[in-house]
C-alpha positions as CSV (number, residue, x, y, z in Angstrom):
1,N,-92.8,181.7,-1.5
2,S,-96.1,180.0,-2.4
3,I,-95.2,176.6,-1.1
4,V,-94.2,178.0,2.3
5,A,-97.4,180.1,2.4
6,K,-99.6,177.1,1.5
7,N,-98.0,174.8,4.1
8,A,-98.1,177.6,6.7
9,S,-101.8,178.0,6.1
10,I,-102.5,174.3,6.3
11,L,-100.3,173.9,9.4
12,M,-102.0,176.9,11.0
13,A,-105.4,175.2,10.4
14,L,-103.9,172.0,11.9
15,Q,-102.7,173.9,15.0
16,L,-105.9,175.8,15.4
17,S,-108.0,172.6,15.2
18,S,-105.6,170.7,17.5
19,Y,-106.2,173.4,20.1
20,I,-109.8,174.1,19.4
21,V,-110.7,170.5,20.0
22,P,-108.9,170.2,23.4
23,F,-110.3,173.6,24.3
24,L,-113.8,172.4,23.7
25,L,-112.9,169.4,25.8
26,L,-111.2,171.3,28.6
27,P,-114.3,173.0,30.0
28,Y,-116.0,169.6,30.0
29,L,-113.2,167.8,31.8
30,S,-112.6,170.6,34.4
31,R,-116.3,170.6,35.3
32,T,-116.9,166.9,35.1
33,L,-113.8,165.8,37.0
34,G,-113.7,168.7,39.4
35,V,-110.6,170.6,40.6
36,E,-109.1,167.5,42.4
37,G,-109.8,165.1,39.5
38,F,-108.4,167.7,37.0
39,G,-105.4,167.9,39.2
40,E,-104.9,164.1,38.9
41,L,-105.1,164.5,35.2
42,A,-102.7,167.4,35.3
43,M,-100.0,165.3,37.0
44,L,-100.5,162.7,34.3
45,W,-100.0,165.2,31.5
46,T,-96.9,166.6,33.2
47,V,-95.2,163.3,33.4
48,S,-96.3,162.4,29.9
49,A,-94.6,165.5,28.5
50,Y,-91.2,164.2,29.6
51,V,-91.8,160.8,28.1
52,Q,-93.0,162.3,24.8
53,I,-89.7,164.2,24.4
54,L,-87.8,161.1,25.2
55,I,-89.5,159.0,22.5
56,D,-89.2,161.7,19.9
57,F,-85.4,161.6,20.4
58,G,-84.9,164.9,18.4
59,F,-86.4,163.5,15.2
60,F,-89.0,166.2,14.9
61,L,-86.3,168.6,13.7
62,W,-83.5,166.2,12.6
63,A,-85.7,163.9,10.5
64,T,-87.6,166.8,9.0
65,K,-84.3,168.4,7.9
66,E,-83.1,165.1,6.4
67,C,-86.4,164.5,4.7
68,A,-86.3,168.0,3.1
69,T,-83.0,167.0,1.3
70,L,-84.0,163.3,0.6
71,K,-87.6,163.7,-0.4
72,D,-86.9,162.9,-4.1
73,D,-84.8,159.8,-3.3
74,R,-87.3,157.0,-2.7
75,V,-84.8,154.5,-1.4
76,A,-83.1,156.9,1.0
77,L,-86.4,158.2,2.3
78,S,-87.6,154.6,2.9
79,S,-84.5,153.9,4.9
80,L,-85.0,157.1,6.9
81,W,-88.7,156.2,7.6
82,A,-87.8,152.7,8.8
83,V,-84.9,153.9,11.0
84,V,-87.0,156.6,12.7
85,L,-89.9,154.2,13.4
86,A,-87.5,151.6,14.8
87,I,-85.7,153.9,17.1
88,K,-88.9,155.6,18.3
89,A,-90.6,152.2,18.9
90,G,-87.6,150.9,20.8
91,I,-87.4,153.9,23.1
92,G,-91.2,153.9,23.4
93,F,-91.3,150.4,24.9
94,L,-88.5,151.2,27.3
95,S,-90.4,154.3,28.4
96,L,-93.2,152.2,29.7
97,F,-91.1,151.5,32.8
98,I,-90.9,155.3,33.5
99,M,-94.7,155.6,33.3
100,L,-95.2,152.6,35.6
101,G,-92.7,154.1,38.1
102,A,-94.5,157.4,38.0
103,S,-97.8,155.8,38.8
104,F,-96.3,154.3,42.0
105,V,-94.5,157.5,43.0
106,F,-97.6,159.6,42.7
107,A,-100.0,156.9,44.0
108,A,-102.1,157.0,40.9
109,P,-104.0,154.1,39.2
110,V,-101.4,152.2,37.2
111,W,-103.8,151.7,34.2
112,L,-104.1,155.5,34.0
113,Y,-100.4,155.8,33.2
114,I,-100.3,152.6,30.9
115,F,-103.0,153.9,28.6
116,M,-101.5,157.4,28.5
117,W,-98.2,155.7,27.6
118,L,-99.9,153.9,24.7
119,S,-101.3,157.3,23.5
120,I,-97.9,158.9,23.6
121,L,-96.3,156.1,21.7
122,A,-98.9,156.2,19.0
123,Q,-98.5,159.9,18.6
124,A,-94.7,159.6,18.4
125,L,-95.0,157.1,15.6
126,M,-97.2,159.5,13.5
127,P,-94.9,160.4,10.6
128,S,-95.3,164.2,11.0
129,W,-91.7,164.8,10.2
130,L,-92.1,163.1,6.9
131,F,-95.0,165.2,5.8
132,Q,-93.4,168.4,7.0
133,G,-90.0,167.6,5.4
134,A,-91.7,166.8,2.1
135,Q,-93.8,170.0,2.5
136,K,-97.0,167.9,2.1
137,A,-99.0,169.4,5.0
138,L,-102.5,168.5,4.0
139,P,-102.4,164.8,4.9
140,L,-100.9,165.7,8.3
141,L,-103.8,168.0,8.9
142,I,-106.3,165.3,8.0
143,F,-104.8,162.5,10.1
144,N,-104.1,164.6,13.2
145,L,-107.4,166.4,13.1
146,S,-109.2,163.1,12.8
147,A,-107.3,161.6,15.8
148,Q,-108.1,164.7,17.9
149,V,-111.8,164.8,17.1
150,F,-112.3,161.0,17.5
151,A,-110.5,161.0,20.9
152,A,-112.6,164.0,22.0
153,I,-115.9,162.3,21.0
154,L,-114.9,159.1,22.8
155,T,-114.0,161.1,25.9
156,I,-117.3,162.9,26.0
157,I,-119.2,159.6,25.5
158,S,-117.3,157.7,28.2
159,V,-116.4,160.3,30.9
160,A,-119.5,161.2,32.9
161,S,-118.0,161.7,36.4
162,K,-114.7,161.8,38.3
163,S,-114.6,158.0,38.6
164,D,-114.4,157.8,34.8
165,I,-111.0,159.5,34.6
166,I,-109.4,156.3,33.2
167,F,-111.4,156.8,30.0
168,V,-109.5,160.0,29.1
169,P,-106.3,158.2,28.3
170,I,-108.1,155.2,26.9
171,S,-109.9,157.4,24.4
172,A,-106.7,159.1,23.3
173,A,-104.8,155.8,23.1
174,L,-107.4,154.1,20.8
175,S,-107.8,157.1,18.6
176,W,-104.1,157.9,18.1
177,S,-103.3,154.2,17.5
178,I,-105.8,154.0,14.7
179,F,-104.8,157.2,12.9
180,S,-101.1,156.8,13.4
181,F,-101.3,153.4,11.6
182,A,-103.4,155.0,8.9
183,A,-100.9,157.9,8.4
184,N,-98.0,155.5,8.1
185,Y,-99.8,153.4,5.6
186,Y,-100.8,156.5,3.6
187,A,-97.1,157.7,3.6
188,Y,-96.0,154.2,2.5
189,K,-98.3,154.5,-0.6
190,K,-98.0,158.2,-1.3
191,F,-94.2,158.3,-1.3
192,S,-93.8,154.9,-2.8
193,L,-91.8,153.7,0.2
194,V,-90.4,150.2,0.5
195,F,-89.8,148.2,3.6
196,V,-86.2,148.3,4.5
197,K,-84.8,146.5,7.5
198,P,-82.7,149.1,9.3
199,S,-79.1,148.1,9.6
200,F,-77.2,148.7,12.8
201,D,-75.0,151.3,11.1
202,A,-78.1,153.2,9.8
203,L,-79.6,153.2,13.3
204,L,-76.4,154.3,14.8
205,D,-75.9,157.1,12.3
206,A,-79.5,158.4,12.9
207,A,-79.0,158.2,16.6
208,K,-75.8,160.2,16.3
209,G,-77.4,162.7,14.0
210,A,-80.3,163.4,16.3
211,W,-78.4,163.0,19.6
212,N,-77.4,166.7,19.9
213,L,-81.0,167.8,19.3
214,F,-82.2,165.1,21.7
215,T,-80.0,166.2,24.6
216,V,-81.0,169.8,24.0
217,N,-84.7,168.8,23.8
218,V,-84.5,166.8,27.0
219,A,-82.9,169.8,28.8
220,V,-85.6,172.2,27.4
221,A,-88.4,169.8,28.2
222,F,-87.0,169.4,31.7
223,Y,-87.2,173.1,32.5
224,N,-90.4,173.7,30.5
225,N,-92.3,171.2,32.5
226,L,-90.5,171.8,35.8
227,P,-92.9,174.4,37.2
228,A,-95.9,172.0,37.0
229,F,-93.8,169.0,38.1
230,I,-92.4,170.7,41.2
231,L,-95.8,172.2,42.1
232,G,-97.2,168.6,41.8
233,V,-94.6,167.4,44.3
234,F,-94.9,170.2,46.8
235,G,-98.4,171.5,46.3
236,S,-101.9,170.0,46.4
237,K,-103.8,168.6,43.5
238,N,-106.0,171.7,43.6
239,E,-103.1,174.0,43.3
240,L,-101.7,172.0,40.4
241,A,-105.1,172.0,38.7
242,V,-105.3,175.8,39.0
243,F,-101.8,176.2,37.5
244,V,-102.1,173.6,34.7
245,G,-105.4,175.0,33.7
246,V,-103.7,178.3,32.9
247,Q,-100.7,176.4,31.4
248,K,-103.1,174.8,28.9
249,I,-104.4,178.2,27.8
250,V,-100.8,179.5,27.5
251,L,-99.7,176.4,25.6
252,A,-102.7,177.0,23.3
253,I,-101.5,180.5,22.6
254,Q,-97.9,179.2,22.0
255,G,-99.4,176.5,19.7
256,L,-100.7,179.1,17.3
257,F,-97.1,179.8,16.4
258,T,-96.1,176.2,16.0
259,P,-97.4,175.8,12.4
260,V,-95.6,179.0,11.3
261,S,-92.3,177.7,12.7
262,S,-92.9,174.3,11.2
263,A,-93.5,175.8,7.8
264,I,-90.6,178.2,8.0
265,F,-88.0,175.6,9.1
266,P,-87.6,173.7,5.8
267,R,-87.4,177.0,3.9
268,I,-84.7,178.4,6.2
269,A,-82.8,175.1,6.0
270,E,-83.0,175.3,2.2
271,L,-81.9,179.0,2.1
272,T,-79.1,178.4,4.6
273,K,-77.7,175.7,2.3
274,N,-77.7,177.9,-0.8
275,D,-77.7,181.5,0.4
276,M,-76.7,182.4,4.0
277,E,-77.5,186.1,3.6
278,S,-81.0,185.4,2.3
279,A,-81.6,183.0,5.2
280,N,-80.6,185.7,7.7
281,I,-83.0,188.3,6.1
282,F,-85.8,185.8,6.0
283,L,-85.3,184.9,9.7
284,K,-85.1,188.6,10.7
285,R,-88.4,189.3,9.1
286,A,-90.0,186.3,10.6
287,I,-88.9,187.3,14.1
288,T,-90.2,190.9,13.7
289,A,-93.6,189.7,12.4
290,T,-93.8,187.2,15.3
291,L,-93.1,189.8,18.0
292,L,-95.9,192.0,16.6
293,A,-98.5,189.2,16.1
294,M,-97.9,187.4,19.4
295,G,-97.6,190.6,21.4
296,C,-101.0,191.8,20.2
297,L,-102.6,188.4,21.0
298,A,-101.1,188.4,24.5
299,L,-102.5,191.9,25.1
300,F,-106.0,190.8,24.1
301,V,-105.9,187.8,26.5
302,F,-104.6,190.0,29.3
303,V,-107.6,192.3,29.0
304,F,-110.1,189.5,28.9
305,A,-108.4,187.1,31.3
306,E,-111.4,186.8,33.7
307,E,-113.8,185.9,30.9
308,I,-111.4,183.5,29.3
309,I,-110.8,181.6,32.6
310,F,-114.6,181.4,33.3
311,V,-115.4,180.0,29.8
312,V,-112.5,177.6,29.5
313,L,-112.1,176.3,33.1
314,G,-115.3,177.3,35.0
315,G,-116.1,179.2,38.2
316,E,-114.0,177.0,40.4
317,F,-110.8,178.2,38.8
318,G,-111.0,181.9,39.8
319,E,-107.5,181.7,41.2
320,S,-106.2,181.1,37.7
321,V,-106.9,184.7,36.5
322,P,-103.8,186.4,38.0
323,L,-101.7,183.5,37.0
324,L,-102.8,183.8,33.4
325,R,-101.9,187.5,33.4
326,I,-98.4,186.8,34.8
327,M,-97.7,184.1,32.3
328,L,-98.9,185.9,29.1
329,I,-95.4,187.2,28.1
330,G,-94.3,183.6,28.0
331,P,-95.8,182.7,24.6
332,V,-94.1,185.7,23.0
333,L,-90.8,184.7,24.4
334,V,-91.3,181.1,23.4
335,A,-92.1,182.0,19.8
336,V,-88.9,184.1,19.4
337,N,-86.8,181.4,21.2
338,T,-88.2,178.8,18.8
339,L,-87.3,180.8,15.7
340,I,-83.8,181.5,17.0
341,Y,-83.1,177.9,17.9
342,S,-84.6,176.1,15.0
343,G,-84.0,178.8,12.3
344,Y,-80.5,179.6,13.3
345,I,-78.8,177.1,15.6
346,V,-80.3,173.9,14.2
347,V,-79.9,174.7,10.5
348,R,-76.3,175.7,11.1
349,N,-75.6,172.5,13.0
350,L,-74.7,174.4,16.2
351,A,-76.9,172.4,18.5
352,S,-73.8,170.5,19.8
353,N,-72.5,173.8,21.1
354,M,-75.7,174.5,23.1
355,K,-75.9,171.3,25.2
356,M,-74.1,172.7,28.2
357,F,-76.1,176.0,27.9
358,F,-79.5,174.3,28.1
359,L,-78.2,171.9,30.8
360,L,-77.1,174.9,32.9
361,I,-80.6,176.5,32.5
362,S,-82.1,173.2,33.6
363,V,-79.9,172.9,36.7
364,S,-80.5,176.6,37.6
365,A,-84.2,176.3,37.1
366,L,-84.3,173.2,39.4
367,A,-82.5,175.1,42.1
368,V,-84.8,178.1,41.8
369,S,-87.9,176.0,41.7
370,L,-87.0,174.2,45.0
371,L,-86.6,177.6,46.7
372,L,-89.6,179.4,45.0
373,I,-92.4,176.9,44.5
374,P,-92.6,175.3,48.0
375,V,-93.2,178.9,49.4
376,A,-95.1,180.7,46.6
377,K,-96.9,177.6,45.2
378,S,-98.8,178.3,42.0
379,S,-97.6,182.0,41.8
380,G,-94.0,180.7,42.1
381,A,-94.6,178.3,39.3
382,A,-95.9,181.0,37.1
383,L,-92.9,183.3,37.9
384,L,-90.5,180.5,37.3
385,Y,-92.0,179.9,33.8
386,I,-91.4,183.5,32.8
387,L,-87.9,183.6,34.3
388,I,-86.9,180.5,32.4
389,E,-88.0,181.9,29.0
390,F,-86.2,185.2,29.6
391,T,-83.1,183.3,30.5
392,A,-83.3,181.1,27.4
393,L,-83.8,184.1,25.1
394,F,-80.9,186.3,26.4
395,G,-78.7,183.3,27.0
396,M,-79.1,182.1,23.4
397,L,-78.3,185.5,22.0
398,W,-75.2,185.7,24.2
399,K,-74.1,182.2,23.2
400,I,-74.6,182.9,19.5
401,K,-72.6,186.1,19.8
402,K,-69.9,184.2,21.6
403,M,-69.7,181.8,18.7
404,N,-69.2,184.7,16.3
405,N,-72.3,183.7,14.4
406,L,-74.9,186.2,15.6
407,G,-75.6,187.5,12.0
408,G,-79.2,188.4,11.2
409,V,-80.5,187.2,14.6
410,S,-79.0,190.0,16.5
411,G,-80.7,192.6,14.4
412,A,-84.0,190.8,14.6
413,A,-84.2,190.0,18.2
């Protein structure tokens, strides 16, 4: 499909640029802030990841799916746009108290967490779901890339030593606020949207529609960020810095797959609605291609792990090399898990059946983390990451089979 291929290419460019820019920034921050300062920043990123999922409220998938079916209805799309912005803004302002609480718990400068909160809120209000659902990926590339580059430039200009760490979130907050506003204004003009005051019923319907995805996303975010969070609680800032430095590289590898899944999702949603068999075949081929591509990439990084760590993080992060090699199977598992979840469970409206499953993984991961990480520290965090992803993969396949809806996924995975 030419539209899918075009959007996949644009989103791939977006994802590459959104990781290339931070990757160019990461060596600067790790060397300028030092291991301890980078550890402080790592804790901030870890807490922020939880808040970001909270504000999104499942709209990344739910609103994208709704937009894919409503994109030709200006009035309905306007209502959806207003509802999503209203709910995200409301949750966003409430989440400020979480960030303030975290700053006190971790004895960190309160303004560090306030400016990071503002950055998270601005990113959440970016109408990415609208551009993806309407399969108009180019504007999304322009606005996101501009925000990334501008934030990076401001960071390099303002951060010259460890004492300048506050300017990292300030730079991000300023940049994302500007370009998030610009993106919404462009969407308002491009899609001929109208301002619609969200009714209570519309807000309630949207919240109900996204609720199952939200609860699943909260559970998934909880166990995804758990290794770093527990390591931050029981380990030193240096140990956290070593682990999170590797985690950033692993997330960059995972991120290469995100544009592919984002472009595939609307297509699978459309096929599932009209032709279930074609949707299964499409998903099976996507999983097979993903295993091959991500597997080859992981092998390359494994071989050149020492060189990659030195270039990206610097000589002080030598302890990160074995962690990187341990964690490399993770991005392969995450890519397959993403396809199975979004391309099968979400489009078939089975997310409500998965809530207890992901909650169980979260509880189990927490129990294991409290036993493993205080003893094994960063190595324990790396092993926990891999264990979680294996559990999610085989657990989802078992759960789908139990629901008698395995279909094309079983053959693919």
